[in-house]
C-alpha positions as CSV (number, residue, x, y, z in Angstrom):
1,M,174.9,-133.8,-46.3
2,K,175.3,-132.4,-50.1
3,I,177.8,-129.8,-48.3
4,V,179.2,-132.1,-47.1
5,K,180.3,-134.3,-49.4
6,K,181.3,-131.2,-51.9
7,L,183.7,-130.2,-48.7
8,I,185.4,-133.9,-48.7
9,E,185.5,-134.0,-52.5
10,Q,187.0,-130.5,-52.5
11,T,189.8,-131.4,-49.7
12,L,190.7,-134.4,-52.3
13,I,191.5,-132.4,-54.8
14,D,192.9,-130.7,-52.9
15,N,195.7,-133.1,-51.0
16,L,196.1,-135.1,-54.8
17,Y,196.0,-132.6,-57.6
18,Y,196.3,-129.1,-56.5
19,K,199.5,-128.6,-54.1
20,D,201.5,-126.7,-56.0
21,I,197.9,-124.5,-57.1
22,L,197.3,-123.9,-53.5
23,Q,200.6,-123.0,-52.6
24,D,201.0,-120.0,-55.4
25,S,201.7,-116.5,-54.1
26,S,198.2,-115.6,-55.7
27,F,196.1,-117.9,-54.3
28,D,195.0,-115.3,-51.7
29,L,191.2,-115.5,-50.9
30,S,190.8,-111.7,-49.9
31,K,191.3,-111.3,-53.6
32,V,188.5,-113.1,-55.0
33,D,186.8,-110.1,-53.0
34,E,189.0,-107.3,-55.0
35,G,187.4,-109.6,-57.9
36,F,184.3,-109.6,-57.3
37,L,184.1,-105.5,-57.0
38,D,180.7,-103.5,-58.3
39,R,182.6,-102.0,-61.8
40,F,179.3,-100.9,-63.3
41,Q,179.0,-98.4,-65.6
42,R,176.2,-97.0,-67.4
43,C,176.4,-97.6,-71.2
44,D,173.4,-95.4,-73.4
45,S,174.3,-97.4,-76.5
46,V,173.3,-96.0,-79.0
47,H,173.2,-99.3,-80.7
48,A,170.6,-101.0,-78.5
49,P,168.2,-99.6,-81.6
50,R,169.6,-101.5,-84.7
51,I,170.3,-105.1,-81.7
52,I,167.0,-104.6,-81.2
53,A,165.3,-104.5,-84.8
54,A,168.0,-107.1,-85.6
55,Y,166.9,-109.4,-82.4
56,N,163.3,-109.0,-83.8
57,K,163.8,-109.4,-87.3
58,A,165.5,-113.1,-86.8
59,K,162.5,-114.3,-84.6
60,D,160.1,-113.5,-86.9
61,I,162.5,-115.8,-89.3
62,Q,163.3,-118.2,-86.7
63,K,159.5,-119.0,-85.9
64,K,159.2,-120.5,-89.7
65,M,162.4,-122.3,-89.4
66,P,162.3,-126.0,-89.1
67,S,163.1,-127.5,-85.8
68,A,167.2,-127.8,-86.0
69,Y,166.9,-123.6,-85.8
70,Q,165.0,-123.4,-82.4
71,V,166.1,-123.2,-79.3
72,S,166.9,-127.1,-77.4
73,N,168.6,-129.7,-75.4
74,E,170.8,-127.9,-72.4
75,W,169.9,-124.8,-74.2
76,L,166.3,-124.9,-73.7
77,P,166.0,-124.7,-69.7
78,I,168.1,-122.1,-69.2
79,F,166.5,-119.6,-72.1
80,Q,162.5,-120.9,-70.3
81,K,164.3,-119.7,-66.5
82,Y,166.7,-117.2,-67.2
83,L,166.1,-115.2,-70.6
84,Q,162.1,-113.9,-70.6
85,E,163.7,-110.6,-69.4
86,V,165.7,-109.8,-72.0
87,M,163.4,-111.2,-74.5
88,E,160.3,-109.0,-73.3
89,I,162.5,-106.1,-73.6
90,M,163.6,-107.1,-77.7
91,K,160.1,-107.3,-77.8
92,D,158.4,-104.5,-76.7
93,E,161.4,-102.5,-78.3
94,D,162.7,-101.6,-75.4
95,A,166.5,-99.4,-75.9
96,N,166.8,-98.1,-72.7
97,G,165.8,-101.2,-70.6
98,L,167.9,-103.1,-73.1
99,N,171.1,-100.6,-71.8
100,D,170.3,-101.2,-68.4
101,L,169.7,-104.9,-68.5
102,Y,173.1,-105.0,-70.8
103,S,175.1,-102.9,-69.0
104,N,175.2,-105.4,-66.2
105,F,175.1,-108.6,-68.2
106,M,177.6,-110.3,-66.3
107,R,176.5,-110.6,-63.3
108,E,172.3,-110.7,-64.9
109,D,170.4,-113.6,-65.5
110,C,170.8,-112.9,-69.3
111,S,174.3,-113.8,-70.0
112,A,173.4,-117.5,-68.1
113,G,175.2,-120.5,-69.9
114,L,178.2,-118.1,-71.4
115,H,180.1,-117.4,-68.8
116,G,181.4,-118.5,-65.4
117,L,181.5,-120.9,-62.8
118,S,178.1,-122.6,-62.9
119,L,174.9,-121.0,-63.1
120,S,174.7,-120.4,-59.8
121,M,177.0,-117.4,-59.9
122,K,174.7,-115.1,-59.4
123,K,173.4,-116.6,-55.7
124,D,177.3,-118.1,-54.8
125,F,178.8,-114.9,-55.9
126,F,177.1,-111.5,-56.4
127,S,174.8,-111.8,-53.2
128,G,176.8,-109.9,-51.1
129,R,179.1,-112.6,-49.4
130,I,180.8,-115.0,-50.4
131,S,181.4,-118.4,-48.9
132,K,185.2,-119.6,-48.0
133,F,184.1,-122.5,-49.5
134,N,182.9,-120.6,-53.0
135,K,186.3,-118.9,-52.2
136,K,188.4,-121.0,-52.6
137,R,187.2,-122.9,-55.9
138,Y,187.1,-120.2,-58.0
139,L,190.4,-118.7,-57.1
140,R,192.0,-122.7,-58.0
141,D,189.7,-122.1,-60.6
142,C,191.3,-118.7,-61.7
143,I,195.4,-120.0,-61.1
144,Y,194.9,-123.2,-62.9
145,R,194.0,-121.6,-65.9
146,M,196.3,-118.9,-65.2
147,H,199.5,-121.8,-64.8
148,L,197.9,-123.2,-67.5
149,W,198.2,-119.9,-69.8
150,M,201.3,-120.1,-69.3
151,Q,202.4,-123.2,-69.7
152,Y,200.8,-122.5,-73.0
153,H,202.4,-119.1,-74.4
154,G,205.6,-119.4,-71.9
155,D,206.5,-115.7,-72.1
156,R,205.3,-114.7,-75.2
157,Y,202.8,-112.2,-73.8
158,T,202.5,-110.9,-70.7
159,F,199.2,-110.1,-68.3
160,R,198.8,-106.5,-70.0
161,D,197.8,-108.7,-72.8
162,L,194.7,-110.0,-71.2
163,A,193.3,-107.0,-70.4
164,S,189.9,-106.0,-71.5
165,P,186.8,-103.5,-71.5
166,T,184.9,-103.5,-68.6
167,I,181.7,-103.5,-70.7
168,G,178.9,-105.4,-68.6
169,N,180.3,-105.0,-65.0
170,P,183.1,-107.9,-65.3
171,Y,183.9,-110.3,-62.7
172,G,187.6,-111.4,-62.3
173,I,191.1,-111.6,-60.5
174,I,194.0,-109.2,-60.1
175,I,197.3,-110.3,-60.9
176,E,200.4,-108.4,-60.5
177,G,197.8,-104.8,-61.1
178,E,196.0,-105.7,-63.8
179,F,192.5,-106.8,-63.8
180,I,192.0,-110.1,-65.8
181,R,188.4,-112.2,-66.2
182,V,188.7,-115.8,-65.7
183,G,187.5,-116.4,-68.5
184,S,190.7,-114.7,-70.2
185,F,192.8,-117.1,-70.5
186,Y,190.6,-119.4,-72.3
187,N,189.4,-116.6,-74.4
188,H,193.1,-115.6,-74.9
189,H,194.5,-118.9,-75.6
190,Y,192.1,-119.9,-78.5
191,S,192.3,-116.2,-80.3
192,Q,195.9,-116.3,-80.3
193,Q,195.9,-119.8,-81.8
194,I,193.0,-118.8,-84.5
195,Q,195.6,-116.7,-85.7
196,R,199.1,-118.1,-86.0
197,I,196.9,-121.4,-87.6
198,I,195.1,-118.4,-90.8
199,E,198.5,-116.3,-90.8
200,R,199.5,-120.0,-92.9
201,K,197.1,-118.7,-95.4
202,N,198.7,-116.5,-98.0
203,T,195.1,-113.9,-98.9
204,S,195.6,-110.5,-98.4
205,R,192.0,-110.6,-95.8
206,K,191.3,-113.4,-93.6
207,T,187.5,-114.8,-92.7
208,V,187.2,-117.0,-89.9
209,L,183.8,-117.7,-88.4
210,E,182.9,-118.8,-84.5
211,V,179.7,-121.1,-84.7
212,G,178.2,-119.7,-80.6
213,A,179.8,-116.6,-79.5
214,G,178.9,-116.1,-76.8
215,Y,179.3,-112.8,-75.2
216,G,182.3,-112.0,-77.6
217,G,185.2,-112.9,-75.1
218,M,187.1,-114.8,-77.5
219,A,186.0,-112.8,-80.6
220,Y,187.4,-109.6,-79.1
221,Y,190.7,-110.5,-78.2
222,L,190.8,-112.4,-82.1
223,C,189.3,-108.6,-83.3
224,R,192.1,-106.6,-81.3
225,D,194.7,-108.3,-82.7
226,T,193.9,-109.6,-86.0
227,S,195.0,-107.2,-89.1
228,N,192.5,-107.4,-92.0
229,L,190.3,-109.7,-90.4
230,T,186.7,-110.3,-91.2
231,Y,185.5,-111.9,-88.1
232,V,181.4,-113.2,-88.0
233,S,179.8,-114.9,-85.6
234,I,176.7,-116.9,-86.0
235,D,174.3,-117.7,-83.1
236,L,170.6,-118.2,-81.5
237,P,168.9,-114.1,-82.0
238,E,169.9,-114.0,-78.2
239,N,173.6,-114.6,-78.0
240,M,173.7,-113.1,-80.9
241,A,172.1,-109.8,-79.4
242,L,174.5,-109.9,-76.4
243,T,177.3,-110.8,-78.9
244,A,176.5,-107.8,-81.2
245,Y,176.0,-105.2,-77.8
246,Y,179.7,-106.1,-76.4
247,L,181.6,-106.3,-79.8
248,M,180.2,-102.8,-81.1
249,E,180.6,-101.3,-77.3
250,A,184.2,-103.2,-77.9
251,F,185.2,-101.2,-81.3
252,P,183.1,-98.7,-82.6
253,D,185.9,-97.4,-84.9
254,K,185.9,-100.5,-86.6
255,K,182.9,-101.7,-89.7
256,I,179.9,-103.9,-88.2
257,F,177.2,-105.2,-89.6
258,I,174.3,-107.0,-87.7
259,H,171.7,-109.3,-88.9
260,G,169.2,-108.2,-91.8
261,E,170.8,-105.2,-92.3
262,H,173.2,-106.9,-95.4
263,D,173.2,-109.0,-98.0
264,L,175.5,-112.2,-96.8
265,K,178.0,-111.6,-100.3
266,P,181.4,-112.5,-100.1
267,L,182.3,-108.5,-101.3
268,T,180.0,-107.7,-99.2
269,L,180.8,-109.5,-96.1
270,K,185.0,-108.9,-96.7
271,D,183.7,-105.0,-96.6
272,Y,183.3,-105.7,-93.2
273,D,185.3,-106.3,-89.9
274,I,182.8,-107.5,-88.0
275,V,179.5,-109.7,-88.6
276,L,176.8,-110.3,-86.3
277,L,174.1,-113.3,-87.9
278,S,171.4,-115.2,-85.9
279,N,171.6,-118.8,-87.1
280,T,168.9,-118.1,-89.4
281,D,171.6,-116.9,-91.8
282,F,173.6,-120.4,-92.1
283,E,172.3,-121.4,-95.4
284,N,172.8,-118.3,-96.5
285,L,176.5,-117.5,-96.1
286,P,179.0,-118.0,-99.4
287,T,180.0,-122.0,-100.1
288,C,184.1,-122.3,-99.1
289,F,184.0,-118.5,-98.1
290,F,185.9,-119.0,-94.2
291,D,189.1,-120.0,-93.8
292,L,188.9,-121.2,-90.3
293,V,185.3,-122.4,-88.7
294,F,185.8,-122.1,-84.5
295,N,183.1,-123.5,-82.1
296,S,184.2,-123.9,-77.9
297,Y,181.5,-126.4,-76.5
298,S,178.3,-125.6,-77.6
299,L,177.9,-127.9,-80.3
300,A,177.8,-130.4,-77.7
301,E,175.0,-129.2,-76.4
302,M,172.7,-129.1,-79.5
303,S,170.0,-131.6,-80.2
304,K,171.3,-134.6,-82.7
305,E,168.8,-133.2,-85.2
306,T,170.7,-129.8,-84.6
307,I,174.4,-130.9,-84.3
308,D,173.5,-133.0,-88.0
309,L,172.3,-129.9,-90.0
310,Y,175.2,-127.3,-88.0
311,I,178.3,-129.7,-89.7
312,Q,176.7,-129.6,-92.5
313,Q,176.9,-126.0,-92.9
314,I,180.1,-125.6,-91.1
315,M,182.0,-128.5,-94.3
316,R,180.0,-126.6,-96.6
317,I,181.5,-122.8,-95.9
318,C,184.2,-124.0,-94.9
319,K,187.3,-123.4,-97.3
320,D,190.0,-124.7,-95.2
321,Y,190.2,-125.4,-91.0
322,I,187.7,-126.3,-88.8
323,L,188.6,-126.1,-84.8
324,H,186.6,-127.1,-82.5
325,V,187.0,-127.8,-77.8
326,N,183.5,-130.2,-77.3
327,H,182.2,-132.9,-75.1
328,N,183.0,-136.3,-75.9
329,K,181.0,-138.6,-73.5
330,K,178.7,-136.5,-71.1
331,S,176.4,-135.3,-74.7
332,K,174.0,-136.7,-76.5
333,I,176.3,-137.1,-79.5
334,N,179.5,-137.3,-78.3
335,A,182.4,-134.8,-80.4
336,D,184.1,-138.2,-81.9
337,N,180.6,-138.8,-84.0
338,F,180.3,-135.4,-85.3
339,G,179.6,-136.2,-88.8
340,I,182.8,-134.1,-90.0
341,N,183.2,-136.2,-93.2
342,E,186.7,-137.6,-93.2
343,K,186.8,-137.7,-97.4
344,Y,186.5,-134.1,-97.1
345,F,188.0,-133.2,-94.3
346,S,191.3,-135.0,-92.5
347,L,192.2,-134.9,-88.4
348,L,195.3,-133.2,-88.4
349,Y,194.5,-133.9,-84.1
350,K,192.9,-134.4,-81.0
351,S,193.9,-133.7,-78.2
352,P,193.0,-133.3,-74.4
353,A,191.2,-129.8,-73.8
354,L,192.5,-129.0,-70.0
355,W,190.8,-125.9,-69.7
356,N,188.2,-127.1,-67.0
357,Y,190.1,-129.8,-65.6
358,G,190.8,-128.0,-62.3
359,R,186.8,-128.2,-62.0
360,N,186.8,-131.5,-62.6
361,I,189.5,-134.7,-62.9
362,K,186.6,-136.5,-64.6
363,M,186.9,-134.5,-68.0
364,D,185.6,-136.0,-71.2
365,E,186.1,-132.3,-72.9
366,F,188.9,-132.7,-76.4
367,E,189.8,-129.9,-79.3
368,Y,189.8,-131.3,-82.6
369,L,191.4,-129.3,-85.8
370,Y,190.7,-130.9,-88.9
371,K,192.5,-129.5,-92.7
372,K,190.1,-129.3,-96.0
373,I,191.2,-132.2,-98.8
374,T,192.0,-130.4,-101.8
375,N,192.9,-132.4,-104.5
C-alpha cells in the first residue's frame, strides 16, 4: 500500500511540477548506474592517528560538559543506530580500521545524515540493484538541483568547476563527461555566496566559521577557491573527525590543525588555512573574530537548549555576517525564532531555500542573512 501511494504521489508531482526536468536530455536512467559505480580506493591516511587523538580528547571533554553540548534531538537516533562502529574504532585507537571505514565513508553508516537522499541510501542504492522508482527520484533530484544551480549562476561557471575529490567513494551523476556528486550543486553555490559576501571586507585575511560542516563538502569548494582564508569548522566530535579526514586528504599542502593541537587565539587561528574543532571548543573561540558564520540545516535539528547556547556563541564571535539555511516549521524551534538579537543584528533578507523543493513541494526551508549593527 505504501509503495502504491508513493508511486501515485510521484506521478502527480512529476506531471504537475517537473515536466521540464523529465524532458531534460540528461534524464537518462542509465546515468544513475554510471553515477553509482564503485570508485573505491583505499587510503592509508597518515592523518588517522591525529584524528583519533583529537576525537578522544574532545570526547573526554564532552563527557564533562552540560547537556547542551551532548548529542540530542534528531541526531540522537542517528548516533545510536549508525555511528557505533566508528566510535568503537576511535576508542580502540585503531588507525587501520579508521582508514578502512573512511576510505568508503560515502557508502557507510558513519556518514549517515550528512549527505544523500535519505538514511535508506544503503538499502536503496548500494545493495546491487537500484529500482526504477529509486533511479527516477534520484535523477529527478540531481537534475532539479542542476537547473537551480544554473539558474543562480548562469554561465559564470562550468560543470568542471563542480569537480571534487573521489575521497570516500562518492556517488553522483555524469554530466558532459564530468562526474558530479549531487550535493556539489548546493555546496558549490553556498561556497561562492560566502566568498562574494566576505570579499566585501577590506581585510587581508578573511575568516569564516561553519557550524556543522558535515563531511566538509561546502568547505572543500570554499577553501579551494578563496585565497587568504582561515576556514574554521565546529561540530560534534564524530562529525569533526570525518570533516578532518576529508579536508586533510583533499588539501595536503594547506596548513591545518585539529582540536587540541593549538590554542584558539586570534593570531594562532589566522596562521592556519583550516581549523577543525569540536563543539566543546565553542566558548574558547575569540570574540568578534569571524567575518561570516554559516550554518546549513543543523541548527533546526538541535534541542532548544543547544540552539540557545549556539546562537549566543555565534552572536559573540561574529564580526559581520550570519548566513544560515534552516527549517521554519518542521523543527522544535523554527528558524524565525532562533533568537538572533535584532538589537545587534539586522536581517538583510529571508528567502526560500529551494534546494530540496524537488523532493518535497511542501518544503519549509529558508535562507537568512544577517548583518551586525555597528555604532
